[in-house]
Phi, psi and omega in degrees: 000322176299322179296323181292320177295320179294319180294316177300317177294322179295314178299321179295314178296323178292318179291329178289330180289329181265009183302142182293141178238114182278128182297335180277342181243349187292145174276172177301318181291324176303309184292320178294331179285349178280142176292123180100357178242114177262183181297322180295314180292325178299314180298318179296318180295312179299320180296315178290328181291334177294334176286341180150157179298154174281127181287316183200182178300324180294321179297314179300315182295323180290319187272333182252113181297137177099353176254112176242196185300310184297313182290326178295322176297314180297314182297317179297320177295329179283349178122358183283136174231160173239117186054037176083359184253135173278166182279129177258101186289130173280135183298138176284164182300323177295317181296320181293321177296321181291322179294318180293325180291330182276344185249142174245133178270176179295335179282351184269030179286148177292148183286138174231144180266128175244159179305323180291331184277341183268120179259140176294151178292137178268145176289139179281134178282149181287145181291135176277144183292140178261344184260004180083359178277142180289149175266167184300124174083359178234142179292150178287143178249138182266149180264138181285000000 
């Protein structure tokens, strides 16, 4: 029974540590307590928040220097939200390439040769003389 209470208490404390912190309502201590947010970033966020609440993640990233896609994704994973919303990371180009390389679409079928797809080789036509001189075995044609 004691093990269950300890487990329950541990889960409660772990969930409290991961609780969401809204950037528009957080105190300085709340922001400093987040993994990935230091005193300098906290001051930048508070300074910009005095000008007005952040509308969304794009607004936060635009107004607070040093927060880009990768850092916004990490901060969101640490529990930071903007107006209650977590950051939905847009895949980076490298991630898109890796995802495409791992996935095959219906168009990625191996090529197979069917009788209808194979065309017989066409005979090359002999080159016509461009200088008006006859070629071997053929009469000369005059140009108008």
